[in-house]
Each structure stands twice: as C-alpha cells, then as structure tokens.
C-alpha positions in Angstrom: -1.2 92.6 -26.9 -0.4 96.3 -26.0 -2.3 99.2 -24.6 -3.2 100.0 -28.1 -4.8 96.9 -28.7 -6.4 96.4 -25.6 -8.0 100.2 -26.1 -9.0 98.7 -29.7 -11.0 95.8 -27.6 -12.9 98.5 -25.8 -14.9 99.4 -29.1 -16.1 95.5 -29.4 -16.5 94.5 -25.6 -17.4 96.3 -22.3 -14.3 98.4 -21.3 -14.6 97.1 -17.6 -14.2 93.7 -19.1 -11.6 94.6 -21.3 -9.6 96.0 -18.0 -10.3 93.4 -16.2 -8.3 90.9 -18.8 -5.5 93.8 -19.2 -5.1 93.6 -15.3 -5.0 89.9 -15.7 -2.3 90.1 -18.3 -0.1 92.4 -16.6 -0.3 90.1 -13.4 2.0 87.8 -15.8 3.7 90.4 -17.2 5.3 91.6 -13.8 6.5 88.1 -13.1 8.4 88.2 -16.4 9.5 91.8 -15.7 10.8 90.9 -12.1 12.9 87.9 -13.9 14.4 89.8 -16.8 15.7 92.4 -14.1 16.6 90.4 -11.0 17.8 87.0 -13.4 16.9 84.7 -10.2 14.7 82.0 -9.6 11.5 83.4 -8.3 10.5 81.9 -4.9 7.4 80.6 -6.1 7.1 78.3 -9.6 4.8 80.0 -12.5 1.8 78.2 -13.7 1.8 77.3 -16.8 -0.2 80.1 -18.9 3.0 82.3 -17.9 5.6 80.2 -18.7 4.1 79.6 -22.4 3.5 83.4 -22.6 6.9 83.9 -21.6 8.4 80.9 -24.4 6.1 82.7 -26.8 7.5 86.1 -26.4 10.7 84.9 -26.6 10.2 82.8 -29.3 8.7 85.4 -32.0 11.9 87.6 -31.4 13.9 85.2 -33.3 14.1 85.9 -36.8 12.6 82.4 -37.9 9.1 83.7 -36.6 9.3 87.3 -37.7 6.3 87.8 -39.9 7.5 88.4 -43.9 10.8 86.7 -42.9 13.1 86.3 -46.0 16.0 84.2 -45.9 18.4 83.2 -47.9 21.3 81.9 -46.1 22.3 78.3 -45.5 20.7 78.1 -41.7 17.7 80.2 -41.2 15.9 78.1 -38.6 13.8 76.3 -41.7 12.2 73.0 -40.1 10.2 70.8 -42.0 7.9 68.8 -39.4 5.4 71.4 -37.6 5.5 68.9 -34.8 9.6 69.5 -34.4 8.8 72.8 -34.7 6.3 72.7 -31.5 8.4 70.6 -29.4 10.9 73.3 -29.2 8.9 76.1 -29.0 9.8 77.3 -32.4 13.5 78.4 -30.8 15.3 76.5 -33.6 18.7 78.6 -34.0 20.0 77.5 -31.2 22.3 79.1 -28.6 25.2 80.8 -29.2 27.7 81.5 -32.5 30.5 79.7 -33.9 33.3 81.3 -31.2 31.4 81.5 -28.2 28.0 79.2 -27.1 27.4 82.2 -24.9 27.8 84.8 -27.3 24.5 86.4 -28.6 23.0 85.7 -32.2 21.9 88.9 -34.4 19.3 86.4 -36.0 17.8 84.7 -32.6 17.7 87.6 -29.9 14.8 85.9 -28.1 17.1 82.3 -28.2 19.8 84.6 -26.7 17.8 85.8 -24.1 16.7 82.3 -23.1 20.5 81.3 -22.8 21.2 84.2 -20.5 18.4 83.7 -18.1 18.7 80.4 -17.7 22.5 80.5 -16.9 21.4 83.3 -14.5 18.9 80.9 -12.8 21.2 78.2 -12.8 23.8 80.0 -11.2 21.2 81.0 -8.4 20.1 77.7 -7.6 23.6 76.3 -7.5 24.2 79.4 -4.7 21.4 78.1 -3.2 22.3 74.6 -3.2 25.5 75.3 -0.9 28.0 77.3 -2.8 27.2 81.0 -2.6 31.1 82.1 -3.9 30.0 80.4 -7.3 31.0 83.3 -9.6 30.0 81.8 -13.0 28.5 78.9 -14.9 26.8 78.1 -18.4 24.6 75.5 -19.8 26.3 72.9 -22.2 24.5 70.6 -24.4 26.5 67.4 -23.3 26.4 64.9 -20.6 28.9 65.3 -17.7 31.7 63.1 -19.5 32.1 65.3 -23.1 32.0 68.3 -20.7 34.8 67.4 -18.7 36.6 67.0 -21.4 35.8 70.6 -22.7 37.6 71.8 -19.2 40.5 69.2 -20.0 40.7 70.9 -23.5 40.6 74.4 -22.3 43.6 73.9 -19.7 45.7 72.3 -22.6 46.6 75.8 -23.8 47.4 76.7 -20.0 49.6 74.0 -20.0 51.1 72.9 -23.0 53.7 70.5 -21.4 51.2 68.6 -19.0 50.2 64.9 -20.2 49.0 64.1 -17.2 45.7 63.9 -15.3 45.6 62.4 -11.6 42.6 60.9 -10.9 41.4 59.2 -7.5 39.8 56.1 -8.9 36.1 56.1 -9.6 34.8 53.1 -11.3 32.8 55.0 -13.8 33.6 54.7 -17.9 32.7 58.2 -19.1 34.5 60.1 -16.6 37.8 57.8 -17.4 37.2 58.0 -21.4 36.5 62.1 -21.1 40.3 62.2 -20.1 41.6 59.7 -22.6 39.3 61.8 -25.3 41.0 64.8 -24.2 44.2 63.4 -25.5 45.7 62.8 -21.8 47.1 60.0 -19.7 44.9 59.3 -16.2 47.2 58.6 -13.5 45.2 56.1 -11.2 45.0 56.1 -7.5 43.5 53.6 -5.8 41.7 54.4 -3.1 42.1 53.3 0.8 39.9 51.3 2.9 39.0 53.3 6.3 36.4 50.7 7.7 33.9 50.3 5.5 34.7 53.4 3.3 37.1 53.5 0.3 38.8 57.3 0.5 41.0 59.4 -1.3 45.0 58.4 -0.4 46.1 61.9 -0.5 49.8 60.7 0.4 49.7 58.8 -2.8 48.3 61.8 -4.9 51.0 64.1 -3.3 53.8 61.4 -3.9 52.9 61.2 -7.6 52.5 64.9 -8.0 56.2 64.8 -6.8 57.2 62.1 -9.1 55.6 63.5 -12.0 56.8 67.1 -11.7 53.8 69.5 -11.4 54.8 70.7 -15.1 53.8 67.8 -16.3 50.5 67.5 -14.6 47.5 69.1 -16.3 45.1 68.8 -13.3 43.5 66.9 -10.4 40.3 65.4 -11.4 38.3 64.3 -8.4 34.9 62.9 -7.7 31.9 64.0 -5.1 29.0 61.9 -5.8 29.7 58.3 -6.4 28.5 55.1 -5.3 29.1 53.5 -1.7 31.3 52.3 -0.2 33.2 54.6 -2.4 32.4 58.0 -0.7 33.4 61.8 -1.8 36.7 62.8 -2.1 38.4 64.8 0.2 38.2 68.0 -1.7 39.6 70.3 0.9 43.1 68.5 1.2 43.1 68.0 -2.9 42.3 71.6 -3.4 45.2 72.5 -0.9 47.5 70.2 -2.5 46.6 71.5 -5.8 47.0 75.2 -4.5 50.4 74.4 -2.9 51.9 72.9 -6.4 50.0 75.0 -8.7 48.2 72.6 -10.3 44.5 73.2 -11.3 41.7 71.3 -10.0 38.4 69.9 -12.0 35.9 68.3 -9.7 33.3 65.7 -11.2 29.9 66.6 -9.4 27.8 64.9 -11.4 24.8 64.3 -9.2 26.3 66.4 -6.4 24.3 69.7 -6.6 21.2 67.7 -4.8 23.5 67.2 -1.8 24.5 69.7 0.4 27.4 67.9 1.6 28.7 67.3 -1.8 28.4 71.3 -2.7 29.6 72.0 0.9 33.0 70.2 0.3 33.0 72.0 -3.2 32.5 75.5 -1.4 34.9 74.8 1.4 37.7 73.3 -1.3 37.7 76.7 -3.3 37.6 78.4 0.3 40.8 76.6 1.4 42.5 75.8 -1.9 42.0 75.6 -5.7 39.3 74.3 -7.6 39.0 75.9 -10.9 35.8 74.4 -12.7 33.2 71.6 -11.3 30.7 70.1 -13.8 27.2 68.5 -12.9 24.7 66.7 -14.9 20.9 68.1 -15.6 18.9 65.3 -15.7 20.1 63.7 -12.6 20.0 67.0 -10.5 17.0 68.7 -12.3 14.9 66.0 -13.8 15.2 66.8 -17.2 15.9 64.5 -19.8 19.6 63.8 -20.6 22.0 65.5 -22.5 23.0 68.5 -20.6 25.4 69.5 -17.8 26.7 72.6 -16.0 29.9 73.8 -16.2 30.8 76.5 -13.0 33.7 77.7 -11.3 34.9 80.5 -9.0 37.2 82.4 -11.9 35.0 83.9 -14.1 37.2 84.5 -16.7 38.2 80.9 -16.9 34.9 79.6 -17.2 34.2 82.2 -20.0 37.6 80.5 -21.4 35.8 77.0 -21.5 32.5 78.4 -23.2 34.9 79.8 -26.0 36.2 76.7 -26.5 32.8 75.1 -27.5 33.1 74.6 -31.2 30.4 76.2 -33.3 26.5 76.6 -32.0 24.6 74.5 -29.7 21.1 72.9 -29.1 19.1 75.3 -27.2 17.1 72.3 -25.5 19.0 71.7 -22.5 18.9 75.2 -21.5 15.2 75.3 -22.4 14.2 72.2 -20.3 15.8 73.7 -17.2 14.4 77.1 -17.5 10.9 75.3 -17.8 11.6 73.5 -14.6 13.4 75.8 -12.6 10.2 78.2 -13.5 7.7 75.7 -12.7 9.4 74.9 -9.1 10.4 78.3 -8.4 13.4 78.3 -6.0 10.9 77.5 -3.0 10.0 74.1 -4.9 13.6 73.1 -5.6 14.4 73.6 -1.9 11.4 71.4 -1.0 12.6 68.5 -3.4 16.2 68.8 -1.7 14.7 68.6 1.4 12.6 65.4 0.7 16.0 63.6 -0.7 17.3 64.0 2.4 14.4 62.3 4.0 14.3 59.8 1.7 18.0 58.6 2.2 17.2 58.6 5.9 14.0 56.4 5.4 16.2 54.2 3.0 18.9 53.9 5.2 16.6 52.8 8.0 14.6 50.3 5.9 17.4 49.0 4.2 19.3 48.3 7.5 16.2 46.9 9.2 15.9 44.4 6.1 19.3 43.5 5.8 19.7 42.6 9.5 16.6 40.1 9.0 18.9 38.0 6.4 22.3 38.6 8.8 23.5 41.1 6.6 24.6 44.7 7.2 24.2 48.1 5.9 27.6 49.0 5.3 28.5 52.1 7.6 29.4 54.8 5.0 28.2 58.2 6.2 30.8 60.3 4.1 28.5 59.4 0.9 25.3 61.1 1.5 23.4 59.4 -1.6 24.2 56.1 -2.0 24.3 52.9 -0.1 25.3 49.1 -0.2 24.4 46.5 1.9 26.4 43.2 2.1 25.9 40.3 0.5 27.9 37.5 2.1 25.1 34.9 3.3 24.1 33.7 0.3 25.7 30.3 0.4 28.6 28.0 -1.5 27.6 29.5 -4.9 27.5 33.2 -3.9 28.5 34.6 -7.2 25.8 32.5 -9.0 23.3 33.6 -6.2 24.3 37.3 -6.4 24.1 37.0 -10.5 20.6 35.7 -9.8 19.2 38.2 -7.4 20.7 41.0 -9.7 18.4 39.4 -13.0 15.4 38.8 -10.4 15.6 42.7 -9.4 16.4 43.7 -13.1 13.4 41.7 -14.6 10.9 43.3 -11.6 11.6 46.3 -13.1 13.6 47.8 -10.3 15.9 50.1 -11.7 19.4 51.8 -10.4 20.1 49.0 -8.1 23.6 47.7 -8.4 25.0 44.3 -7.3 29.0 44.1 -6.6 30.8 40.3 -6.6 33.7 40.2 -4.7 36.4 38.9 -6.9 36.6 35.4 -8.3 35.9 33.6 -11.4 33.2 30.6 -11.0 32.1 28.2 -13.4 33.7 30.2 -16.2 31.9 33.2 -15.5 33.6 36.3 -15.2 31.3 38.2 -12.9 30.3 41.7 -12.6 32.8 43.9 -11.2 35.9 41.7 -11.8 38.2 42.7 -14.8 37.2 45.5 -17.2 39.8 47.3 -19.6 38.5 50.8 -20.3 40.2 52.6 -23.0 43.3 50.3 -22.7 43.6 50.4 -19.2 42.9 47.0 -16.9 40.9 47.5 -14.0 40.5 44.8 -11.3 37.7 44.8 -9.1 36.0 47.2 -11.7 32.5 49.0 -10.6 33.4 48.4 -6.8 36.5 51.2 -6.9 38.9 48.9 -5.8 40.9 45.8 -6.6 39.8 43.6 -3.9 36.3 45.0 -1.8 36.3 42.5 1.1 32.6 41.5 0.6 30.1 41.4 -2.2 27.4 43.7 -1.8 23.9 46.0 -3.2 23.8 49.2 -3.9 20.5 51.9 -3.6 20.5 55.5 -3.9 18.3 57.7 -2.5 18.2 60.6 -5.7 16.1 63.6 -6.0 12.2 62.9 -6.9 12.2 59.9 -5.0 9.1 59.1 -3.2 8.4 56.9 0.1 6.5 54.8 -2.5 9.6 54.2 -4.5 11.4 53.2 -1.1 8.5 50.8 0.0 8.0 49.1 -3.3 12.0 48.5 -3.7 12.2 47.1 -0.3 8.8 44.4 -1.0 10.5 43.2 -4.1 14.0 42.7 -2.6 12.6 41.0 0.5 10.6 38.8 -2.0 13.6 38.2 -4.3 15.9 37.3 -1.2 13.2 35.0 0.2 13.4 33.1 -3.2 17.4 33.2 -3.2 17.5 31.6 0.1 14.7 29.2 -0.5 16.5 28.0 -3.9 20.0 27.7 -1.6 18.1 25.7 0.7 17.1 23.2 -1.5 20.4 22.9 -2.7 22.0 22.5 0.4 19.6 19.4 1.2 20.3 17.7 -2.2 22.4 14.7 -2.1 25.9 16.7 -3.1 27.2 18.8 -6.2 27.4 15.9 -8.3 23.4 16.1 -8.1 23.5 19.5 -9.5 21.4 20.2 -12.2 24.2 21.1 -15.0 21.7 22.0 -17.8 20.3 24.6 -15.0 23.6 26.1 -14.2 24.9 26.7 -17.9 21.3 28.4 -18.6 21.9 30.8 -15.3 25.6 31.5 -16.7 24.4 32.1 -19.9 21.6 34.5 -18.4 24.1 36.2 -16.0 26.4 37.2 -19.0 23.3 38.6 -21.0 22.8 40.6 -17.6 26.2 41.7 -17.1 26.0 43.3 -20.8 22.9 44.9 -20.0 23.5 46.4 -16.4 27.2 47.6 -17.4 25.8 49.7 -20.6 22.8 50.8 -18.5 25.3 51.9 -14.9 28.1 53.2 -17.1 25.9 55.8 -18.6 25.7 57.3 -14.5 28.5 60.2 -14.1 
C-alpha cells in the first residue's frame, strides 16, 4: 500500500488508526531501503513479516506475476502446480541470462534484484568471516565440485597449453572428479606425516612444477577444510610458489567460511602470493539445502569471467535460500553461530580426549585442523578391522551421522576394509579416505561444524561410549574362548557381509562432503 491507498483507507477507518498502521509499515520499508542502499547484511535479523513483505515486493516485479501479462514465448514463467509456485515465492524466471549468470533479466527485475542483493550480502559475510580484501563473489546453483570445475574451465581459455592440475592429496571424490570433468590430469602430491598431522609436501609441489614446466600446469588446487588427521594445506607457501612461477591458484574452501583459521589462511595467501579464486559450499557454511556454492576472489574481472562461463540461466533457489537465511540471522546472528562453533570444537575435543583415555586410546594431535578431530582405535584386539567395522555399523544404526571410521591398510578375512584401495576416474588411491597410503593407525573422526549444539556432543559421546563398551565386551568373550577354531564362522560371514554393505553406504554418504 502506498500513501494514496492509506489516505483512501482513512475514509473507512479512523485516520488515527490508519496512520498508526502506516507508521508500522514504514518501519518495515525502512529496513528494506537500508538493505538496498548499503548492500550489506543487517546487524540484527529481520522478522518473518518483513522478510515476506520484501520477497513479495520483489516477486511482483517479475513478468510472470504481472496482472494481465500475456506471454507468447517458450519461457514465460509458467508453473503447473500452485504449490511449486508458493515454494519458490513465485520467483520462476531464475537468475542470469544465457551469456552470464550475473546478468539482469528484462523479464525478471525482481529476481535480478534478488540475485544482486544476495551476492552483495554474501560478499559482506565473507569479509566479516576473515577475508576483508575479497573483491567479488557470486552464488552459483551447483555444489562445490561442479563449481570448482567451472573455475578450471575458465582458466582453460587463459592457459591453452596447460594439461595438468597440481593437487595436494585430499581423499574426497568430488574435488578429484572436478578436475577430471574439466578435462585435466590431476597430479597427486602425497602428504607428509608431521607428528600426527598430514601436511602439504611443499618440496614435492615445487619439484613437480619444475619437472612439468609452469606453462603445462593449469593451476594448483589446494584445500582448507578437511578431515583430520589431514590438515589445511600450507596456503601461504603454495600461494608464494604460484606467484613465483606464474601459476593460477584455486582453493577448495568447502566448509571453511565457518572457520576463522581457514579464512585467515586464504587472506594471508592472497596477501603474500597468489590466490585466484576460492570456492565454498552454501549448505555447509550457511545451513541451507544442498545445491549451491559461492565462488569468490581478489580479482574482480576474473570472477566476472567465471560467471560468464556458466552456460544459460540458473535456478534462483540457492540464492533465495541464503538470502532468507542471512536476513533472518543478521550479521550478529551469524557471528554468534561462528562463536558457538568454536566453543563446540573445544568442548568436543575435551570430551573425546577424556573418553579416549578411558579406553587407552588417544585424541590425535592435529592443532592445524580447526574443525575435524580424530581418535585412535589401536586397542580393539586381534580382530581389529572386524571390530572397527562393527563399531562403525553400531554408530550408523544408532543414528550417529557424520562420524567416520578409518581402518589401517589390511585385508582381513577377504573383506577389503573401508579406506584401503579405491579407484576414482582411473586413478588408484591406496589408503583411500585417510589421505595417505599408509597412515600409522586406525581412527575415528568427528567434526564440530556450524550449528552443532552441546546436546549433540553429549549424545554422541554417550552413544560412542556405549558402542565401545559393547565391542570391548564381545572381544573379551572371544579372548576367553578356547581359540580361533571355535570362532563362529557363520557370525563372521554375517559381519563381513554387513561390513561390505555399510562400506558402500558410508562411501556414498561421506564422499558427498566437499
């Protein structure tokens, strides 16, 4: 309602009451105006009525919502289901145009405005999270792996002779396949063991650059967020190598926005060397549905080139989800989530340390990993692989999600343990999912990610403790038996079959994490 509408209303209802309602609406409009003027995330989150008013005002700017609209083209924002239309707040046209995902659509001023505002808010949050010198970013409706592929394809035009991507090993399928899908040959650099941590082998990286020649290398593809005992790559040193040899540098920062340490690594790498783009997941950092990522960087023109590489228009759903989320939280709400995550990491670490010591195990010392933790599983007896697989299945059936168990590299009773050998797009990895050919011990992972609560940690510790007690109890029964010949072969076969099924389920589940 505008001023004329309110004036007309005063003829029907007491002017004093109408003016009061008018002032209430102006308070909503004031928040919207500040957002459009500043392009930054509001400090305090909006209430739902302001959000819905804003989204409705944007939606009616799209041609499919015009009263009396007559569309005679092949793409007129037609939707068969009213439920689908409501689910998308009637933003049907998507974002971008055929030549640029960031371009404005003539038929969809509202959706285009939504896209611009979302990118502006996300840029503000990336700066707030620890990368203040980032210059540009955009939301892309693809998960992290395909977004990395888009970056590699953009670099192809700049480096037509390149055929290799140097990649410090991180055992996660989608980031490896992102290079294969783009048509390049990954050059895997094995990590080095320093204490308990698996770290970047800088000497091997530089030696490979010299061996292959800088012109034949598309980029270095590094990683921040990862599962312990792997820790974030040495981004500063890699950035310096890239700058010295004139090689682009793309960073997989999948769930690193939530970590000030990961973001600081990116900021420092850009300060002392070269980082061309860094990619992060929307769902892992902003708690929205899977299907979106943010591509950001320090060179405005290069980020624009990536956005223009995206073929066709794109879904507005990821942009809409993160816009609603950030406006609901406000920057103060998001900062609170980041603070709580740090607290949960410390709490999870202390609880795992305490529990592991009760079972003569230990929490691996991985101080450079700010999100993930690992506990050894060395003392599970003679049939260790079988016991660890059993432990994994017990946690899985008790609805403990996110915990990963890793077996040492052995073949036991014909069962190939999870994490032994995997072939991904023609490349064979030994010790797959442990980020190394031969990590010294078996272990169990847990991560303190954004949104985790104290009760999540407490419930996990309670269930893990119970599962460990059951496994130990069964082991004690076996050790008291007359010998291996009395071992129940039928039970062993059943557990092996269960292990194989569980391996397949867990591989499918965990490999979707970037």
